[in-house]
PQR file of N, CA, C, O and H, with PARSE charges and radii, in Angstrom:
ATOM      1  N   MET A   1      23.873 170.030 103.785 -0.4000 1.5000
ATOM      2  CA  MET A   1      23.164 171.349 102.970 -0.0000 2.0000
ATOM      3  C   MET A   1      22.300 172.117 103.785  0.5500 1.7000
ATOM      4  O   MET A   1      21.616 171.399 104.515 -0.5500 1.4000
ATOM      5  N   PRO A   2      22.077 173.427 103.924 -0.5600 1.5000
ATOM      6  CA  PRO A   2      21.404 173.539 104.723  0.2800 2.0000
ATOM      7  C   PRO A   2      20.232 173.683 104.957  0.5500 1.7000
ATOM      8  O   PRO A   2      19.832 173.966 103.828 -0.5500 1.4000
ATOM      9  N   ILE A   3      18.907 173.709 105.924 -0.4000 1.5000
ATOM     10  CA  ILE A   3      17.921 173.186 105.483 -0.0000 2.0000
ATOM     11  C   ILE A   3      17.251 174.936 105.222  0.5500 1.7000
ATOM     12  O   ILE A   3      17.744 175.916 105.780 -0.5500 1.4000
ATOM     13  H   ILE A   3      19.232 173.478 106.841  0.4000 1.0000
ATOM     14  N   ASP A   4      16.056 174.997 104.262 -0.4000 1.5000
ATOM     15  CA  ASP A   4      15.731 176.148 103.642 -0.0000 2.0000
ATOM     16  C   ASP A   4      14.478 176.413 104.567  0.5500 1.7000
ATOM     17  O   ASP A   4      13.580 175.603 104.339 -0.5500 1.4000
ATOM     18  H   ASP A   4      15.656 174.200 103.809  0.4000 1.0000
ATOM     19  N   PRO A   5      14.251 177.121 105.322 -0.5600 1.5000
ATOM     20  CA  PRO A   5      13.212 177.655 106.389  0.2800 2.0000
ATOM     21  C   PRO A   5      12.018 178.377 105.620  0.5500 1.7000
ATOM     22  O   PRO A   5      10.864 178.485 106.036 -0.5500 1.4000
ATOM     23  N   TYR A   6      12.363 178.696 104.802 -0.4000 1.5000
ATOM     24  CA  TYR A   6      11.198 179.396 103.420 -0.0000 2.0000
ATOM     25  C   TYR A   6      10.192 178.298 102.823  0.5500 1.7000
ATOM     26  O   TYR A   6       9.022 178.552 102.535 -0.5500 1.4000
ATOM     27  H   TYR A   6      13.300 178.608 104.463  0.4000 1.0000
ATOM     28  N   GLN A   7      10.939 176.761 102.640 -0.4000 1.5000
ATOM     29  CA  GLN A   7      10.072 176.152 102.079 -0.0000 2.0000
ATOM     30  C   GLN A   7       9.040 175.660 102.612  0.5500 1.7000
ATOM     31  O   GLN A   7       8.432 174.952 101.810 -0.5500 1.4000
ATOM     32  H   GLN A   7      11.889 176.555 102.874  0.4000 1.0000
ATOM     33  N   PRO A   8       8.477 175.732 103.809 -0.5600 1.5000
ATOM     34  CA  PRO A   8       7.058 175.468 103.991  0.2800 2.0000
ATOM     35  C   PRO A   8       6.135 176.781 103.610  0.5500 1.7000
ATOM     36  O   PRO A   8       4.932 176.553 103.475 -0.5500 1.4000
ATOM     37  N   ILE A   9       6.396 177.556 103.504 -0.4000 1.5000
ATOM     38  CA  ILE A   9       5.691 178.593 102.749 -0.0000 2.0000
ATOM     39  C   ILE A   9       5.797 179.230 101.439  0.5500 1.7000
ATOM     40  O   ILE A   9       4.885 179.994 101.123 -0.5500 1.4000
ATOM     41  H   ILE A   9       7.372 177.741 103.614  0.4000 1.0000
ATOM     42  N   ALA A  10       6.866 179.020 100.540 -0.4000 1.5000
ATOM     43  CA  ALA A  10       7.370 179.433  99.122 -0.0000 2.0000
ATOM     44  C   ALA A  10       5.845 179.620  98.474  0.5500 1.7000
ATOM     45  O   ALA A  10       5.266 180.679  98.231 -0.5500 1.4000
ATOM     46  H   ALA A  10       7.606 178.399 100.796  0.4000 1.0000
ATOM     47  N   GLY A  11       5.383 178.258  98.272 -0.4000 1.5000
ATOM     48  CA  GLY A  11       4.259 178.109  97.483 -0.0000 2.0000
ATOM     49  C   GLY A  11       2.963 179.401  97.979  0.5500 1.7000
ATOM     50  O   GLY A  11       2.258 179.912  97.109 -0.5500 1.4000
ATOM     51  H   GLY A  11       5.854 177.398  98.469  0.4000 1.0000
ATOM     52  N   LEU A  12       2.844 179.723  99.233 -0.4000 1.5000
ATOM     53  CA  LEU A  12       1.845 180.577  99.602 -0.0000 2.0000
ATOM     54  C   LEU A  12       2.378 182.799  99.634  0.5500 1.7000
ATOM     55  O   LEU A  12       1.678 183.808  99.718 -0.5500 1.4000
ATOM     56  H   LEU A  12       3.417 179.308  99.940  0.4000 1.0000
ATOM     57  N   TYR A  13       3.411 182.646  99.553 -0.4000 1.5000
ATOM     58  CA  TYR A  13       4.061 183.892  99.944 -0.0000 2.0000
ATOM     59  C   TYR A  13       3.195 184.987  98.962  0.5500 1.7000
ATOM     60  O   TYR A  13       2.572 185.908  99.491 -0.5500 1.4000
ATOM     61  H   TYR A  13       3.980 181.827  99.485  0.4000 1.0000
ATOM     62  N   ASP A  14       3.218 184.769  97.218 -0.4000 1.5000
ATOM     63  CA  ASP A  14       2.967 185.243  96.511 -0.0000 2.0000
ATOM     64  C   ASP A  14       1.503 185.798  96.556  0.5500 1.7000
ATOM     65  O   ASP A  14       1.225 186.921  96.135 -0.5500 1.4000
ATOM     66  H   ASP A  14       3.724 184.021  96.788  0.4000 1.0000
ATOM     67  N   THR A  15       0.754 185.092  96.996 -0.4000 1.5000
ATOM     68  CA  THR A  15      -0.799 184.818  97.370 -0.0000 2.0000
ATOM     69  C   THR A  15      -0.682 186.141  98.748  0.5500 1.7000
ATOM     70  O   THR A  15      -1.323 187.192  98.743 -0.5500 1.4000
ATOM     71  H   THR A  15       0.980 184.180  97.337  0.4000 1.0000
ATOM     72  N   TRP A  16       0.274 185.715  99.793 -0.4000 1.5000
ATOM     73  CA  TRP A  16      -0.101 186.978 100.819 -0.0000 2.0000
ATOM     74  C   TRP A  16       0.716 188.019 100.516  0.5500 1.7000
ATOM     75  O   TRP A  16       0.425 188.827 101.398 -0.5500 1.4000
ATOM     76  H   TRP A  16       0.795 184.861  99.797  0.4000 1.0000
ATOM     77  N   SER A  17       1.471 188.474  99.903 -0.4000 1.5000
ATOM     78  CA  SER A  17       2.377 189.532  99.589 -0.0000 2.0000
ATOM     79  C   SER A  17       1.477 190.618  98.488  0.5500 1.7000
ATOM     80  O   SER A  17       1.679 191.826  98.370 -0.5500 1.4000
ATOM     81  H   SER A  17       1.707 187.818  99.187  0.4000 1.0000
ATOM     82  N   ARG A  18       0.527 189.853  97.804 -0.4000 1.5000
ATOM     83  CA  ARG A  18      -0.464 190.604  96.686 -0.0000 2.0000
ATOM     84  C   ARG A  18      -0.793 192.059  97.720  0.5500 1.7000
ATOM     85  O   ARG A  18      -0.630 193.223  97.354 -0.5500 1.4000
ATOM     86  H   ARG A  18       0.363 188.871  97.901  0.4000 1.0000
ATOM     87  N   THR A  19      -1.207 191.677  98.854 -0.4000 1.5000
ATOM     88  CA  THR A  19      -1.540 193.129  99.444 -0.0000 2.0000
ATOM     89  C   THR A  19      -0.308 193.765 100.110  0.5500 1.7000
ATOM     90  O   THR A  19      -0.680 194.508 101.019 -0.5500 1.4000
ATOM     91  H   THR A  19      -1.339 190.732  99.151  0.4000 1.0000
ATOM     92  N   VAL A  20       1.066 193.731  99.972 -0.4000 1.5000
ATOM     93  CA  VAL A  20       2.095 194.221 100.539 -0.0000 2.0000
ATOM     94  C   VAL A  20       2.420 194.884  99.129  0.5500 1.7000
ATOM     95  O   VAL A  20       2.815 194.107  98.259 -0.5500 1.4000
ATOM     96  H   VAL A  20       1.368 193.127  99.234  0.4000 1.0000
ATOM     97  N   VAL A  21       2.310 196.120  98.830 -0.4000 1.5000
ATOM     98  CA  VAL A  21       2.420 196.922  97.875 -0.0000 2.0000
ATOM     99  C   VAL A  21       2.878 198.431  98.235  0.5500 1.7000
ATOM    100  O   VAL A  21       3.030 199.311  97.388 -0.5500 1.4000
ATOM    101  H   VAL A  21       1.989 196.751  99.537  0.4000 1.0000
ATOM    102  N   ASP A  22       3.049 198.570  99.459 -0.4000 1.5000
ATOM    103  CA  ASP A  22       2.885 200.033  99.727 -0.0000 2.0000
ATOM    104  C   ASP A  22       4.647 200.478  99.115  0.5500 1.7000
ATOM    105  O   ASP A  22       5.004 201.547  98.618 -0.5500 1.4000
ATOM    106  H   ASP A  22       2.925 197.854 100.146  0.4000 1.0000
ATOM    107  N   ASP A  23       5.407 199.339  99.358 -0.4000 1.5000
ATOM    108  CA  ASP A  23       7.073 199.792  99.105 -0.0000 2.0000
ATOM    109  C   ASP A  23       7.340 199.899  97.570  0.5500 1.7000
ATOM    110  O   ASP A  23       8.136 200.701  97.082 -0.5500 1.4000
ATOM    111  H   ASP A  23       5.118 198.471  99.761  0.4000 1.0000
ATOM    112  N   VAL A  24       6.472 198.862  96.748 -0.4000 1.5000
ATOM    113  CA  VAL A  24       6.979 199.298  95.758 -0.0000 2.0000
ATOM    114  C   VAL A  24       7.260 199.380  94.722  0.5500 1.7000
ATOM    115  O   VAL A  24       7.771 198.598  93.920 -0.5500 1.4000
ATOM    116  H   VAL A  24       5.826 198.210  97.145  0.4000 1.0000
ATOM    117  N   ASP A  25       6.737 200.941  94.653 -0.4000 1.5000
ATOM    118  CA  ASP A  25       6.876 201.830  93.413 -0.0000 2.0000
ATOM    119  C   ASP A  25       8.526 202.889  94.203  0.5500 1.7000
ATOM    120  O   ASP A  25       9.329 203.602  93.601 -0.5500 1.4000
ATOM    121  H   ASP A  25       6.322 201.576  95.305  0.4000 1.0000
ATOM    122  N   PHE A  26       8.454 202.548  95.637 -0.4000 1.5000
ATOM    123  CA  PHE A  26       9.836 203.346  96.041 -0.0000 2.0000
ATOM    124  C   PHE A  26      10.751 202.902  95.356  0.5500 1.7000
ATOM    125  O   PHE A  26      11.481 203.572  94.626 -0.5500 1.4000
ATOM    126  H   PHE A  26       7.801 201.969  96.125  0.4000 1.0000
ATOM    127  N   TYR A  27      10.810 201.190  95.614 -0.4000 1.5000
ATOM    128  CA  TYR A  27      11.998 200.590  95.078 -0.0000 2.0000
ATOM    129  C   TYR A  27      11.860 200.679  93.663  0.5500 1.7000
ATOM    130  O   TYR A  27      12.643 201.521  93.221 -0.5500 1.4000
ATOM    131  H   TYR A  27      10.217 200.647  96.207  0.4000 1.0000
ATOM    132  N   VAL A  28      11.097 200.082  92.693 -0.4000 1.5000
ATOM    133  CA  VAL A  28      11.474 200.957  91.700 -0.0000 2.0000
ATOM    134  C   VAL A  28      11.718 201.812  90.997  0.5500 1.7000
ATOM    135  O   VAL A  28      11.918 201.698  89.788 -0.5500 1.4000
ATOM    136  H   VAL A  28      10.461 199.399  93.052  0.4000 1.0000
ATOM    137  N   GLU A  29      11.754 203.272  91.928 -0.4000 1.5000
ATOM    138  CA  GLU A  29      12.098 204.458  91.623 -0.0000 2.0000
ATOM    139  C   GLU A  29      13.079 204.611  91.437  0.5500 1.7000
ATOM    140  O   GLU A  29      13.607 204.932  90.372 -0.5500 1.4000
ATOM    141  H   GLU A  29      11.591 203.364  92.910  0.4000 1.0000
ATOM    142  N   GLU A  30      13.726 204.337  92.827 -0.4000 1.5000
ATOM    143  CA  GLU A  30      15.240 203.939  93.245 -0.0000 2.0000
ATOM    144  C   GLU A  30      16.035 203.100  92.342  0.5500 1.7000
ATOM    145  O   GLU A  30      17.254 203.249  92.428 -0.5500 1.4000
ATOM    146  H   GLU A  30      13.297 204.076  93.692  0.4000 1.0000
ATOM    147  N   ALA A  31      15.583 202.234  91.479 -0.4000 1.5000
ATOM    148  CA  ALA A  31      16.809 201.193  90.623 -0.0000 2.0000
ATOM    149  C   ALA A  31      16.328 201.688  89.366  0.5500 1.7000
ATOM    150  O   ALA A  31      16.953 201.189  88.430 -0.5500 1.4000
ATOM    151  H   ALA A  31      14.593 202.114  91.409  0.4000 1.0000
ATOM    152  N   VAL A  32      15.249 202.663  88.948 -0.4000 1.5000
ATOM    153  CA  VAL A  32      15.565 203.117  87.872 -0.0000 2.0000
ATOM    154  C   VAL A  32      16.410 204.297  87.917  0.5500 1.7000
ATOM    155  O   VAL A  32      17.197 204.481  86.988 -0.5500 1.4000
ATOM    156  H   VAL A  32      14.741 203.068  89.708  0.4000 1.0000
ATOM    157  N   ALA A  33      16.331 205.328  89.126 -0.4000 1.5000
ATOM    158  CA  ALA A  33      17.133 206.108  89.151 -0.0000 2.0000
ATOM    159  C   ALA A  33      18.906 205.881  89.324  0.5500 1.7000
ATOM    160  O   ALA A  33      19.776 206.729  89.124 -0.5500 1.4000
ATOM    161  H   ALA A  33      15.693 205.179  89.881  0.4000 1.0000
ATOM    162  N   ALA A  34      19.055 204.653  89.697 -0.4000 1.5000
ATOM    163  CA  ALA A  34      20.081 204.050  89.960 -0.0000 2.0000
ATOM    164  C   ALA A  34      20.901 204.309  88.434  0.5500 1.7000
ATOM    165  O   ALA A  34      22.017 204.826  88.494 -0.5500 1.4000
ATOM    166  H   ALA A  34      18.349 203.964  89.859  0.4000 1.0000
ATOM    167  N   GLY A  35      20.427 204.003  87.307 -0.4000 1.5000
ATOM    168  CA  GLY A  35      20.988 204.053  85.997 -0.0000 2.0000
ATOM    169  C   GLY A  35      21.525 202.765  85.611  0.5500 1.7000
ATOM    170  O   GLY A  35      22.246 202.858  84.618 -0.5500 1.4000
ATOM    171  H   GLY A  35      19.521 203.583  87.258  0.4000 1.0000
ATOM    172  N   GLY A  36      21.418 201.692  86.036 -0.4000 1.5000
ATOM    173  CA  GLY A  36      22.271 200.487  85.404 -0.0000 2.0000
ATOM    174  C   GLY A  36      21.666 199.547  86.376  0.5500 1.7000
ATOM    175  O   GLY A  36      20.835 199.920  87.204 -0.5500 1.4000
ATOM    176  H   GLY A  36      20.833 201.617  86.843  0.4000 1.0000
ATOM    177  N   ARG A  37      22.122 198.215  86.264 -0.4000 1.5000
ATOM    178  CA  ARG A  37      21.552 197.264  87.062 -0.0000 2.0000
ATOM    179  C   ARG A  37      21.955 197.309  88.344  0.5500 1.7000
ATOM    180  O   ARG A  37      22.971 197.741  88.890 -0.5500 1.4000
ATOM    181  H   ARG A  37      22.796 197.912  85.591  0.4000 1.0000
ATOM    182  N   VAL A  38      20.569 196.567  88.882 -0.4000 1.5000
ATOM    183  CA  VAL A  38      20.627 196.265  90.287 -0.0000 2.0000
ATOM    184  C   VAL A  38      20.483 194.925  91.223  0.5500 1.7000
ATOM    185  O   VAL A  38      19.711 194.054  90.822 -0.5500 1.4000
ATOM    186  H   VAL A  38      19.744 196.216  88.439  0.4000 1.0000
ATOM    187  N   VAL A  39      21.100 194.750  92.295 -0.4000 1.5000
ATOM    188  CA  VAL A  39      20.915 193.689  92.794 -0.0000 2.0000
ATOM    189  C   VAL A  39      20.048 193.582  94.197  0.5500 1.7000
ATOM    190  O   VAL A  39      20.319 194.227  95.211 -0.5500 1.4000
ATOM    191  H   VAL A  39      21.727 195.458  92.621  0.4000 1.0000
ATOM    192  N   GLU A  40      19.126 192.796  94.088 -0.4000 1.5000
ATOM    193  CA  GLU A  40      18.529 192.384  95.175 -0.0000 2.0000
ATOM    194  C   GLU A  40      18.527 191.190  95.684  0.5500 1.7000
ATOM    195  O   GLU A  40      18.131 190.188  95.088 -0.5500 1.4000
ATOM    196  H   GLU A  40      18.906 192.272  93.265  0.4000 1.0000
ATOM    197  N   LEU A  41      19.106 191.232  97.175 -0.4000 1.5000
ATOM    198  CA  LEU A  41      19.224 190.565  98.054 -0.0000 2.0000
ATOM    199  C   LEU A  41      18.588 189.857  98.621  0.5500 1.7000
ATOM    200  O   LEU A  41      18.386 190.586  99.593 -0.5500 1.4000
ATOM    201  H   LEU A  41      19.427 192.046  97.660  0.4000 1.0000
ATOM    202  N   GLY A  42      17.786 188.510  98.955 -0.4000 1.5000
ATOM    203  CA  GLY A  42      16.672 188.151  99.165 -0.0000 2.0000
ATOM    204  C   GLY A  42      15.222 188.775  98.840  0.5500 1.7000
ATOM    205  O   GLY A  42      14.339 189.354  99.473 -0.5500 1.4000
ATOM    206  H   GLY A  42      17.950 187.918  98.166  0.4000 1.0000
ATOM    207  N   VAL A  43      15.493 188.259  97.250 -0.4000 1.5000
ATOM    208  CA  VAL A  43      14.758 188.508  96.231 -0.0000 2.0000
ATOM    209  C   VAL A  43      13.318 187.654  96.399  0.5500 1.7000
ATOM    210  O   VAL A  43      12.287 188.127  95.920 -0.5500 1.4000
ATOM    211  H   VAL A  43      16.210 187.788  96.736  0.4000 1.0000
ATOM    212  N   GLY A  44      13.314 186.700  96.924 -0.4000 1.5000
ATOM    213  CA  GLY A  44      12.340 185.589  97.240 -0.0000 2.0000
ATOM    214  C   GLY A  44      11.482 185.089  96.069  0.5500 1.7000
ATOM    215  O   GLY A  44      11.846 184.050  95.519 -0.5500 1.4000
ATOM    216  H   GLY A  44      14.151 186.315  97.313  0.4000 1.0000
ATOM    217  N   THR A  45      10.600 185.593  95.717 -0.4000 1.5000
ATOM    218  CA  THR A  45       9.835 185.088  94.334 -0.0000 2.0000
ATOM    219  C   THR A  45       9.772 186.155  93.482  0.5500 1.7000
ATOM    220  O   THR A  45       9.294 186.030  92.354 -0.5500 1.4000
ATOM    221  H   THR A  45      10.304 186.437  96.164  0.4000 1.0000
ATOM    222  N   GLY A  46      10.502 187.919  94.188 -0.4000 1.5000
ATOM    223  CA  GLY A  46      10.323 188.840  92.748 -0.0000 2.0000
ATOM    224  C   GLY A  46       9.602 189.650  92.982  0.5500 1.7000
ATOM    225  O   GLY A  46       9.330 190.557  92.195 -0.5500 1.4000
ATOM    226  H   GLY A  46      10.890 188.020  95.104  0.4000 1.0000
ATOM    227  N   ARG A  47       8.899 189.457  94.646 -0.4000 1.5000
ATOM    228  CA  ARG A  47       7.888 191.193  94.833 -0.0000 2.0000
ATOM    229  C   ARG A  47       8.235 192.266  94.296  0.5500 1.7000
ATOM    230  O   ARG A  47       7.426 192.997  93.724 -0.5500 1.4000
ATOM    231  H   ARG A  47       9.120 188.720  95.285  0.4000 1.0000
ATOM    232  N   ILE A  48       9.673 192.557  94.414 -0.4000 1.5000
ATOM    233  CA  ILE A  48      10.036 193.848  93.952 -0.0000 2.0000
ATOM    234  C   ILE A  48      10.968 193.926  92.910  0.5500 1.7000
ATOM    235  O   ILE A  48      11.101 194.941  92.226 -0.5500 1.4000
ATOM    236  H   ILE A  48      10.329 191.963  94.879  0.4000 1.0000
ATOM    237  N   ALA A  49      11.807 192.603  92.713 -0.4000 1.5000
ATOM    238  CA  ALA A  49      12.152 192.279  91.256 -0.0000 2.0000
ATOM    239  C   ALA A  49      11.791 192.417  89.822  0.5500 1.7000
ATOM    240  O   ALA A  49      12.298 192.953  88.836 -0.5500 1.4000
ATOM    241  H   ALA A  49      11.699 191.779  93.268  0.4000 1.0000
ATOM    242  N   VAL A  50      10.417 191.534  90.159 -0.4000 1.5000
ATOM    243  CA  VAL A  50       9.461 191.567  88.606 -0.0000 2.0000
ATOM    244  C   VAL A  50       9.123 193.312  88.309  0.5500 1.7000
ATOM    245  O   VAL A  50       9.624 193.890  87.345 -0.5500 1.4000
ATOM    246  H   VAL A  50      10.006 191.100  90.960  0.4000 1.0000
ATOM    247  N   PRO A  51       8.330 193.911  89.165 -0.5600 1.5000
ATOM    248  CA  PRO A  51       8.038 195.257  88.955  0.2800 2.0000
ATOM    249  C   PRO A  51       8.968 195.923  88.526  0.5500 1.7000
ATOM    250  O   PRO A  51       8.764 196.821  87.710 -0.5500 1.4000
ATOM    251  N   THR A  52      10.288 195.601  89.022 -0.4000 1.5000
ATOM    252  CA  THR A  52      11.701 196.607  88.507 -0.0000 2.0000
ATOM    253  C   THR A  52      11.937 196.080  87.167  0.5500 1.7000
ATOM    254  O   THR A  52      12.055 196.929  86.283 -0.5500 1.4000
ATOM    255  H   THR A  52      10.453 194.871  89.685  0.4000 1.0000
ATOM    256  N   ALA A  53      12.026 194.887  86.846 -0.4000 1.5000
ATOM    257  CA  ALA A  53      12.453 194.244  85.677 -0.0000 2.0000
ATOM    258  C   ALA A  53      11.563 195.242  84.630  0.5500 1.7000
ATOM    259  O   ALA A  53      11.975 196.018  83.768 -0.5500 1.4000
ATOM    260  H   ALA A  53      11.930 194.197  87.564  0.4000 1.0000
ATOM    261  N   LEU A  54      10.357 194.955  84.994 -0.4000 1.5000
ATOM    262  CA  LEU A  54       9.336 195.617  84.233 -0.0000 2.0000
ATOM    263  C   LEU A  54       9.427 196.937  83.714  0.5500 1.7000
ATOM    264  O   LEU A  54       9.018 197.418  82.657 -0.5500 1.4000
ATOM    265  H   LEU A  54      10.022 194.325  85.694  0.4000 1.0000
ATOM    266  N   ALA A  55      10.043 197.420  84.665 -0.4000 1.5000
ATOM    267  CA  ALA A  55      10.506 198.999  84.571 -0.0000 2.0000
ATOM    268  C   ALA A  55      11.294 199.172  83.516  0.5500 1.7000
ATOM    269  O   ALA A  55      11.396 200.262  82.953 -0.5500 1.4000
ATOM    270  H   ALA A  55      10.375 197.029  85.524  0.4000 1.0000
ATOM    271  N   GLY A  56      12.037 197.922  83.086 -0.4000 1.5000
ATOM    272  CA  GLY A  56      13.369 198.172  82.178 -0.0000 2.0000
ATOM    273  C   GLY A  56      14.468 198.305  83.002  0.5500 1.7000
ATOM    274  O   GLY A  56      15.437 198.947  82.599 -0.5500 1.4000
ATOM    275  H   GLY A  56      11.954 197.036  83.544  0.4000 1.0000
ATOM    276  N   VAL A  57      14.464 197.639  84.431 -0.4000 1.5000
ATOM    277  CA  VAL A  57      15.909 197.521  84.697 -0.0000 2.0000
ATOM    278  C   VAL A  57      16.325 196.609  84.569  0.5500 1.7000
ATOM    279  O   VAL A  57      15.533 195.688  84.374 -0.5500 1.4000
ATOM    280  H   VAL A  57      13.676 197.117  84.758  0.4000 1.0000
ATOM    281  N   ARG A  58      17.670 196.319  84.593 -0.4000 1.5000
ATOM    282  CA  ARG A  58      18.120 194.983  85.101 -0.0000 2.0000
ATOM    283  C   ARG A  58      18.409 194.668  85.701  0.5500 1.7000
ATOM    284  O   ARG A  58      19.426 195.209  86.134 -0.5500 1.4000
ATOM    285  H   ARG A  58      18.314 197.068  84.751  0.4000 1.0000
ATOM    286  N   VAL A  59      17.744 193.117  86.636 -0.4000 1.5000
ATOM    287  CA  VAL A  59      17.627 192.880  87.852 -0.0000 2.0000
ATOM    288  C   VAL A  59      18.587 191.504  88.138  0.5500 1.7000
ATOM    289  O   VAL A  59      18.182 190.558  87.462 -0.5500 1.4000
ATOM    290  H   VAL A  59      16.918 192.677  86.284  0.4000 1.0000
ATOM    291  N   ILE A  60      19.476 191.254  88.778 -0.4000 1.5000
ATOM    292  CA  ILE A  60      20.351 190.071  89.389 -0.0000 2.0000
ATOM    293  C   ILE A  60      19.165 189.833  90.946  0.5500 1.7000
ATOM    294  O   ILE A  60      18.762 190.818  91.566 -0.5500 1.4000
ATOM    295  H   ILE A  60      19.805 192.023  89.327  0.4000 1.0000
ATOM    296  N   GLY A  61      18.824 188.581  91.292 -0.4000 1.5000
ATOM    297  CA  GLY A  61      18.235 188.654  92.282 -0.0000 2.0000
ATOM    298  C   GLY A  61      18.986 187.439  93.167  0.5500 1.7000
ATOM    299  O   GLY A  61      19.014 186.327  92.641 -0.5500 1.4000
ATOM    300  H   GLY A  61      19.151 187.781  90.789  0.4000 1.0000
ATOM    301  N   VAL A  62      19.461 187.572  94.197 -0.4000 1.5000
ATOM    302  CA  VAL A  62      19.993 186.635  95.291 -0.0000 2.0000
ATOM    303  C   VAL A  62      18.964 186.042  96.234  0.5500 1.7000
ATOM    304  O   VAL A  62      18.065 186.715  96.737 -0.5500 1.4000
ATOM    305  H   VAL A  62      19.439 188.476  94.624  0.4000 1.0000
ATOM    306  N   ASP A  63      19.140 184.768  96.445 -0.4000 1.5000
ATOM    307  CA  ASP A  63      18.080 184.198  97.747 -0.0000 2.0000
ATOM    308  C   ASP A  63      18.800 183.312  98.427  0.5500 1.7000
ATOM    309  O   ASP A  63      19.641 182.773  97.708 -0.5500 1.4000
ATOM    310  H   ASP A  63      19.871 184.221  96.037  0.4000 1.0000
ATOM    311  N   PHE A  64      18.800 182.961  99.500 -0.4000 1.5000
ATOM    312  CA  PHE A  64      19.228 182.129 100.570 -0.0000 2.0000
ATOM    313  C   PHE A  64      18.454 180.493 100.094  0.5500 1.7000
ATOM    314  O   PHE A  64      19.063 179.424 100.064 -0.5500 1.4000
ATOM    315  H   PHE A  64      18.117 183.399 100.084  0.4000 1.0000
ATOM    316  N   SER A  65      17.053 180.691  99.773 -0.4000 1.5000
ATOM    317  CA  SER A  65      15.965 179.974  99.408 -0.0000 2.0000
ATOM    318  C   SER A  65      15.582 179.160  98.313  0.5500 1.7000
ATOM    319  O   SER A  65      14.700 179.607  97.580 -0.5500 1.4000
ATOM    320  H   SER A  65      16.558 181.560  99.797  0.4000 1.0000
ATOM    321  N   PRO A  66      16.191 177.788  97.998 -0.5600 1.5000
ATOM    322  CA  PRO A  66      15.498 177.577  96.510  0.2800 2.0000
ATOM    323  C   PRO A  66      14.056 177.404  96.544  0.5500 1.7000
ATOM    324  O   PRO A  66      13.450 177.187  95.494 -0.5500 1.4000
ATOM    325  N   ALA A  67      13.535 177.470  97.509 -0.4000 1.5000
ATOM    326  CA  ALA A  67      12.209 177.247  97.212 -0.0000 2.0000
ATOM    327  C   ALA A  67      11.165 178.539  96.761  0.5500 1.7000
ATOM    328  O   ALA A  67      10.048 178.562  96.245 -0.5500 1.4000
ATOM    329  H   ALA A  67      14.026 177.646  98.362  0.4000 1.0000
ATOM    330  N   MET A  68      11.979 179.444  97.158 -0.4000 1.5000
ATOM    331  CA  MET A  68      11.553 180.758  97.172 -0.0000 2.0000
ATOM    332  C   MET A  68      11.654 180.970  95.408  0.5500 1.7000
ATOM    333  O   MET A  68      10.783 181.063  94.543 -0.5500 1.4000
ATOM    334  H   MET A  68      12.887 179.425  97.576  0.4000 1.0000
ATOM    335  N   LEU A  69      13.097 180.991  95.366 -0.4000 1.5000
ATOM    336  CA  LEU A  69      13.610 181.024  93.809 -0.0000 2.0000
ATOM    337  C   LEU A  69      12.665 180.431  92.320  0.5500 1.7000
ATOM    338  O   LEU A  69      12.369 180.833  91.194 -0.5500 1.4000
ATOM    339  H   LEU A  69      13.804 180.916  96.069  0.4000 1.0000
ATOM    340  N   GLU A  70      12.428 179.044  93.339 -0.4000 1.5000
ATOM    341  CA  GLU A  70      11.264 178.249  92.199 -0.0000 2.0000
ATOM    342  C   GLU A  70       9.875 178.829  92.017  0.5500 1.7000
ATOM    343  O   GLU A  70       9.292 178.825  90.933 -0.5500 1.4000
ATOM    344  H   GLU A  70      12.668 178.717  94.253  0.4000 1.0000
ATOM    345  N   VAL A  71       9.542 179.165  92.773 -0.4000 1.5000
ATOM    346  CA  VAL A  71       8.618 179.979  92.434 -0.0000 2.0000
ATOM    347  C   VAL A  71       8.665 181.278  91.536  0.5500 1.7000
ATOM    348  O   VAL A  71       7.639 181.927  91.334 -0.5500 1.4000
ATOM    349  H   VAL A  71      10.016 179.168  93.653  0.4000 1.0000
TER
END
């Protein structure tokens, strides 16, 4: 099984990423405009996927890191 390179930072990622918000509205608007389900590759802990889902879009999140997905 491959080693998860994000495992050491998974628990810290959300605290750090709270300040990284400039792109969220753009991606949410694009997802809404798509008019259907969207797939986010590299979803991590859901920094973009969660607000997208809260906007009413069905989101499928895919990530290599079990630790990030667990968070």
